[in-house]
C-alpha atoms as a printed R data frame, in Angstrom:
   type eleno elety resid chain resno       x      y       z
1  ATOM     1    CA   MET     A     1  48.959 97.118 180.663
2  ATOM     2    CA   ILE     A     2  52.031 96.667 178.456
3  ATOM     3    CA   ALA     A     3  53.530 99.854 179.875
4  ATOM     4    CA   THR     A     4  53.161 98.436 183.387
5  ATOM     5    CA   HIS     A     5  54.954 95.243 182.400
6  ATOM     6    CA   LEU     A     6  57.754 97.185 180.689
7  ATOM     7    CA   THR     A     7  58.179 99.400 183.743
8  ATOM     8    CA   ARG     A     8  58.362 96.351 185.991
9  ATOM     9    CA   LEU     A     9  60.851 94.663 183.641
10 ATOM    10    CA   ARG     A    10  63.060 97.785 183.583
11 ATOM    11    CA   HIS     A    11  62.963 97.943 187.367
12 ATOM    12    CA   LEU     A    12  63.995 94.294 187.672
13 ATOM    13    CA   ALA     A    13  66.785 94.773 185.112
14 ATOM    14    CA   ARG     A    14  68.144 97.781 187.026
15 ATOM    15    CA   ARG     A    15  68.095 95.866 190.308
16 ATOM    16    CA   PHE     A    16  69.857 92.909 188.695
17 ATOM    17    CA   LEU     A    17  72.554 95.104 187.147
18 ATOM    18    CA   ALA     A    18  73.096 96.985 190.413
19 ATOM    19    CA   ALA     A    19  73.478 93.712 192.311
20 ATOM    20    CA   ALA     A    20  75.854 92.313 189.689
21 ATOM    21    CA   ARG     A    21  77.954 95.493 189.711
22 ATOM    22    CA   SER     A    22  78.124 95.411 193.502
23 ATOM    23    CA   ARG     A    23  79.247 91.786 193.567
24 ATOM    24    CA   VAL     A    24  81.887 92.241 190.860
25 ATOM    25    CA   THR     A    25  83.252 95.284 192.690
26 ATOM    26    CA   ARG     A    26  83.400 93.325 195.944
27 ATOM    27    CA   TRP     A    27  85.082 90.318 194.289
28 ATOM    28    CA   THR     A    28  87.769 92.386 192.556
29 ATOM    29    CA   ARG     A    29  88.663 94.712 195.445
30 ATOM    30    CA   PRO     A    30  91.812 93.587 197.287
31 ATOM    31    CA   THR     A    31  91.545 93.028 201.010
32 ATOM    32    CA   PRO     A    32  93.200 95.650 203.236
33 ATOM    33    CA   LEU     A    33  95.486 92.994 204.687
34 ATOM    34    CA   ALA     A    34  96.794 92.071 201.239
35 ATOM    35    CA   VAL     A    35  97.465 95.724 200.428
36 ATOM    36    CA   ALA     A    36  99.328 96.236 203.714
37 ATOM    37    CA   ALA     A    37 101.342 93.045 203.241
38 ATOM    38    CA   GLY     A    38 102.291 94.074 199.710
39 ATOM    39    CA   ALA     A    39 103.377 97.527 200.873
40 ATOM    40    CA   ALA     A    40 105.462 96.015 203.664
41 ATOM    41    CA   THR     A    41 107.093 93.612 201.218
42 ATOM    42    CA   ASP     A    42 107.853 96.408 198.756
43 ATOM    43    CA   ALA     A    43 109.404 98.510 201.521
44 ATOM    44    CA   THR     A    44 112.037 95.845 202.112
45 ATOM    45    CA   ARG     A    45 112.959 95.303 198.428
46 ATOM    46    CA   SER     A    46 115.717 97.106 196.603
47 ATOM    47    CA   ARG     A    47 115.030 99.809 194.053
48 ATOM    48    CA   SER     A    48 116.486 97.694 191.234
49 ATOM    49    CA   ALA     A    49 114.205 94.765 192.132
50 ATOM    50    CA   LEU     A    50 111.157 97.046 192.109
51 ATOM    51    CA   LEU     A    51 112.165 98.571 188.760
52 ATOM    52    CA   LEU     A    52 112.676 95.115 187.259
53 ATOM    53    CA   GLU     A    53 109.253 93.957 188.443
54 ATOM    54    CA   ASN     A    54 107.669 97.134 187.097
55 ATOM    55    CA   ALA     A    55 109.287 96.589 183.689
56 ATOM    56    CA   LEU     A    56 108.098 92.975 183.576
57 ATOM    57    CA   LEU     A    57 104.561 93.938 184.546
58 ATOM    58    CA   ARG     A    58 104.412 96.667 181.897
59 ATOM    59    CA   HIS     A    59 105.594 94.407 179.083
60 ATOM    60    CA   PRO     A    60 102.238 92.658 178.397
61 ATOM    61    CA   LEU     A    61 100.525 96.058 178.228
62 ATOM    62    CA   VAL     A    62 102.900 97.131 175.477
63 ATOM    63    CA   VAL     A    63 102.211 93.911 173.555
64 ATOM    64    CA   LEU     A    64  98.434 94.248 173.897
65 ATOM    65    CA   SER     A    65  98.245 97.905 172.891
66 ATOM    66    CA   PRO     A    66  97.734 98.619 169.162
């Protein structure tokens, strides 16, 4: 009887985690339109502007790393 309840509980936990993982993945994935718009914007920017943005975006990663 306890084994049946544990099996059911494990099944429910797996379903919950799968649903949560699916939703988080969906929420954090950029839309194709945003990706295309970003690529089009980057295509019109100068190399120096892109390098400057890249350097600024990398800076917090350097600060956060040990």
